[in-house]
N, C-alpha and C positions, 0 to 999 in steps of 0.2 A: 630487596626488590620491592618497588612500589607498584601495587596493582590498582589500576583505575577502577573505580566503582561503576556499576551499570548506570547509576544516576549521572556520573560525570560524562560517560559516553553519550547518553541521551542529550545532556545539556550541550555538549560540543556539536552533536548532529543538528540540533535545533537552530544553531547559529548559522549553519551552512545550507540548510534545506528550506524549501518553500512549504509553509503551513497554510492550508486553506480551510474555510468554514464548510459546514455541511451544505449551506445554500450555494456557495461557489461550486462545490463538487456536483451538486444536483444540476446546476446550469450546464456545466461541462458535459455531464452525461446526457442531458436532454438535447444538447446541441451536437451530440456525437463527436465531441472533441477530445475524448480521453478513453483510456482503458481503466475501468474501475476494478481494483485488485484487492481482494480480501486475503490477507496473509495469516489469518487465524488458523489454528489447528482444526482439523476435521471434527474433533469432538466438540469444539466450541460452536461450530456451525450447527451440528446436530442438536446441541443443548439450547442454544440461544436463538437460532434462526439465521436466515441469510438475507442479504440485500438483493432484491430482484435485479437481474442484469449484471451482477458483479461476477468477475472471474475469480475463482478460488485458486490461489497458488500458495501452498504452505510456506511459511517463512524459511524453513530449511532448504527449500528447493528453488527459491526465487531467482537467485543468480544463475543457476544451472538452466532453468526453463527459459530464461531470457537471453542466454548466450548462444548465438547462432553456431558457434564452434563446439558446443557441448552435445554429447549423445542424448541428453535429456531435453534439448531444445524443442519447444512446442511450436513447430512451424505453422503459421497461419492462425494460431490461436489468438494472437494480439496484433494490433497494428503498431509496429515499433516506431512509427513516425508521430503517433499521437502522444499526448501527455500521459504519463503513468501516475495514476492517483491511487495511493495505497492507504489502507486502513487496517487496524488490528482491533483489539478490544478497547483500549484506552488511549492509544497514541504513542506508546513508548517503543514497541517493536517496529511500528511503521516508520518512526523517525530514523531508527538505525537502518532499516531496509532502504529508505529513500536515500540516505547518505551512501549506502553501498551501490545503489544504481547510478548515482551521480559519479561515483568513483569508476564505475564500469564505462562511463561515457555517455549515458543517457542525459540529455540536456533538459528535457521537459519532464520533471519529476516533482511530485508534491505528496503530502500526506494530509489526512483529514484530522483536524484538531478534535480531540475527545473520542476519536475512534467510533466503534460500534455503539458505545453508550450514547454518544451524541447523535449518531445516525438514527437510532431508534426514536429519538425525539424530533426528528426532522421530516422533510417531505418524502424521503425515500420509503419505498414499500418493502416491508419485511415479509419474507415467505417462509 
């Protein structure tokens, strides 16, 4: 049995999803064109800080919180018609998560290259 490595999964995901820069993401947020979604673990937010205005949805709950048929669906939390812009710490988990949302049927999905590490060096405000 051949097991795909996590690196292979991320590489495959990156070929299928849209990757945007922190500047592109900042413009989408400022223009109210997206849902900015932080998929890091709650401990990461507590230790590293949060992006002002970002929605926190832990990676393990993302598909459930965005599925209108799920008991975990967060009705009204996000505008499902806007682009879903995901980020994690470095861009690996968000690549896999973006691919998963595309597979669910979300058409406007992207992730931020470099994740929170890049965001900290950008125009975003960290709180």
